[in-house]
C-alpha positions, 0 to 999 in steps of 0.5 A, spaced: 500 499 501 502 507 498 498 513 500 497 518 495 493 525 497 491 522 503 488 516 501 490 509 501 491 505 495 493 499 492 500 499 488 497 497 480 489 500 481 489 507 478 485 511 480 478 510 485 480 503 485 480 500 479 485 496 477 491 499 471 489 494 467 483 495 465 486 501 462 491 496 459 486 491 456 482 498 454 488 501 450 490 494 448 483 492 445 484 500 441 490 498 438 488 491 436 482 495 432 487 500 428 487 499 422 494 496 418 495 502 415 497 505 422 504 500 420 504 504 414 506 510 418 513 508 421 516 509 414 515 511 408 516 504 405 511 500 400 505 497 404 504 491 403 499 487 398 495 484 401 493 490 406 489 494 401 487 500 406 495 500 407 496 500 400 491 505 397 490 510 402 495 515 405 497 516 413 496 523 416 503 523 418 506 520 412 503 527 408 505 531 413 512 529 412 512 530 405 508 536 404 513 540 400 514 535 396 507 535 395 505 542 394 499 542 398 495 548 397 492 551 403 485 549 402 487 542 401 491 542 408 485 545 411 481 539 408 487 534 411 486 538 418 478 537 419 479 530 417 484 529 422 480 534 427 474 529 426 477 522 427 480 525 433 474 528 436 469 521 434 475 518 437 475 521 444 467 518 444 469 511 442 475 510 447 469 511 453 465 507 450 470 501 448 472 502 455 465 501 457 465 494 453 471 492 455 469 492 463 462 489 461 465 482 458 470 483 463 465 483 469 462 477 465 467 472 465 470 475 472 464 470 474 465 462 476 461 460 472 460 464 465 454 465 462 455 464 455 450 468 452 452 474 456 459 474 454 457 473 446 453 479 447 458 483 451 464 480 446 459 482 440 458 489 444 466 490 444 467 488 437 461 493 434 465 499 437 472 496 435 468 496 428 467 504 430 475 505 430 475 502 424 470 505 420 472 512 424 479 511 421 477 509 414 472 515 413 478 521 414 483 515 409 478 516 404 477 523 406 485 525 406 486 521 400 480 524 396 483 531 397 490 530 394 490 531 387 492 524 382 499 527 381 500 527 389 497 521 389 503 518 385 508 522 388 506 519 396 506 512 392 513 514 389 515 515 395 513 509 399 515 505 393 523 507 394 523 508 401 525 515 402 524 518 408 525 526 408 529 526 415 533 519 413 539 523 414 537 526 421 538 521 427 533 517 429 533 515 437 538 511 439 537 503 440 536 502 447 543 499 450 544 492 451 547 490 459 551 483 458 545 479 460 542 482 453 536 486 456 534 491 454 
């Protein structure tokens, strides 16, 4: 137990005595629900051929990274910014609902004898909210693509194909040192 702000709470528990793992579970579920395009954000490498979202749509940070090369107009920047802001605003509500649905599922699964029908219904709610996350991402990515000209899309495709990164000369984060035991 540790004292925090004059109250006592158990280690590993979040505010109000709720386990911190619930928040981690919700965050993990949200991350798992994100479309494959987020992998394309790490580097401008060509997306996998079996992922049509990553192949045909463009993550916002890729466009921001190459905005000078693309010659974005102020109207395009405004449209792309609007799509991103709308996505962020919608995800706040969805994250709350995902956390609530995950807690409800956990409550059902915690019982010594799990009601299979209740578990299926709770899981359907979780996956339904996860689907909303995917739909929101898709909606934003489509709006972003539609804000680009065909020439700009071709330029982004070329940049991804070549794996060229505007910051490739700049040093990235240093790798974590490895101690003698091989742990990072």
